[in-house]
N, C-alpha and C positions, 0 to 999 in steps of 0.2 A: 860766681861767673862774677866778674868786674863789668862795666859799667862799656868799657871796649876791648872786648874777645878779638883778640887778635885769631884769624883761619888759619889753622898748621902752625899759631904762632910766631907767624909772619906776615899776613895779608888782613889787610884792613878794608871793608865791604864800606863800598861810595853806596852803591843803586842795584837794584836786580836789572836785566837787562833781556834776558831771558828765559822761558819754558818750555819745559816739553814735558814727556810721560817717564823719561827716566833723569834727568838731570835738570838742575836749576843752573841758569848763569848768571854771575855777579861781575861787575865793571869792581877793580879792588885796587887797592894800591899795595906794592910789594914794598914794606917798610924797610926792606933790606937791602933793595938796588935800588930805591926810589923810584920807582917807574909804575905806568898802570899797565893793569893784565886785566885779563877776562879766566876767571876759576869758576869752572865745572863741576856742580857737589852735586851727587851722586842722588837722585828723590830720595826723601825719608822711609818712602813704603818697601824701596829696593836695598834698603842697608844691611836687611837681613838675609838676602838674595844671595849664598852664595856664587851662583852661576853668574848674576847680573855685576859683581865686584868683580867676579874675577873676568867679564867680558870690560868692564870699567880699565881692570889695570893693562888689558890687553891692550887698547883701545893708545892707553899713554904711551905705554913703549913703543907698539906698531908706529904712530905718529909722530913723538921725538925722533925720529930716525931721520925723518921725510925733512931736506931744507930744501925749501924751493920756493921764490918771488910770489908764486902765485897759491901756496900751501898756509895756512893759519898755522904757526908755530908754535909747538909745545915747549915749553921751558920745566915745569915740576909735576909732582903727583905727588901725593901723599893722604894719611888721614890726621883728622881732626879727632884725637880719641879724647877730648874732654865733652863735644860733642858728638862722637862717633859718626863722624862723617866724613867720605870718599871725595878727594877732588883732584882734580887735575888743573894744571894754570897753562891759559894759552897767553900768546901773542895778546892783548886790543889793535882792536884794528876800526878806523874810523870809517865810517861809511852806510853806503844803504844795501841792505839784502835785495836778488834780484827781484823776490817775489815783491816787494814794497813797491819798485819801481814799473810794475806787469800790473799794478791791481787797480781793478775796476776795467779792467780791458785795454790800459794804455799798450798801445804799442812803442817797439823803438828803433829808432833810426838802424838801417840792414848795418851800415859799418862799423855803430855799434853795438850791435847784436855781433859780427862778426868777431870782433877785438874781444869780448867777452867769452864766446864760446872759443875762441883759443887760448885764451888762459885758462878756460875750465881744461879744456884737452891736455895743457901743457905742466899744467897740476895731477891730471892721470896718467899723464904716462911717467911721471916720478915717482906717484907713488904704484903705480902699478909695475914698474924697473924695481921696486923694494920688498914685490910680495905682497902690495897693499891695496885690497879692495875696498874704496869706499861702501858702499852699499847702498848707501840714501843719495844719492846726488839729484838734485832739484832746487830749484830759486830759491829758497828760503835759505839753502846752505853756499849760494855765491855772493858773496859782500864786494859792492865796486867800492872803491878807493875815491876822493876827490879829485885824484890825479887818474881814474878814469881804469887803475891797475883791478882786477878781478881775482878776490883768493876764494880757495874752496874750503871751507871750514865744516866743523861737527864732522869728525869721521867717529862718531858715536857711536855705530854699530858695525866698526871697521872692522879686519879680521885681517891679519897675518897669513897668508896661503899657506905655508909652512908651518905654520902652527896648531896644534891638536883643534879640532874643533868644538870651541864651546856652546853655540847653539845645536840643540838636536835636529837629527836629518828629518826632513817633511818640515820643520818652522818657518814662519815667514816673516821677515825684516824688511822693514822699508815702508816707505810713501807709497800708497796705494795708486796715485797717480801718476807716478814714476819706475814701476815695476819693471822689471825685466822680466819676459813670458818666463824664462827661470825660477826668476826669484817669486812669483808669481803662486807657480806650483810647489813650491819649497823644494826645489832643486839645485844645484849644487852652482852656485856663482864664481865670475872670474871678471877678468877687466872688461869683458865684453859687455858686460852688465850694466857697468859702471858706463860705457859709452851711448851704451842705449837709452839708458834715464839722461 
């Protein structure tokens, strides 16, 4: 392997910008289009899990259809054969996660809170019209840009409603503090679940 491995033969890693149980997010340079992107790599321990790989691919397909100024756009997806990694390439958004803005008990100005909530609702309305349920709406997935626009990110466990269910009936996906009652009990989720969160 060369010193400068390009992920998928195209994306040059700049730095790691986030991680979770399912994936690692890297800031990368798209060497073809010469722009900065966010690249989500499926976590190494899940690469051999066919269910997670399927869920990861469905995320890319479902979210790529969504074109809205308040949704982080998906540009590409694929697999890096050399490293055996699956990835999704997204719009890189300069901004601050809402979770960071609220850290330490900080409060938002009421007008700003309303603007953030309105942007989040606009994003969810677009997703729901396309049959996509986010299933993990929380402050860490709302990025506020320097101009004040809020973008909904990380449809990591999103499900297109018309798709065959990937998760097993009774399984719970999401972040506990923001789960709707039906998610917490392993029931069916829908637009109302995102609204609750």
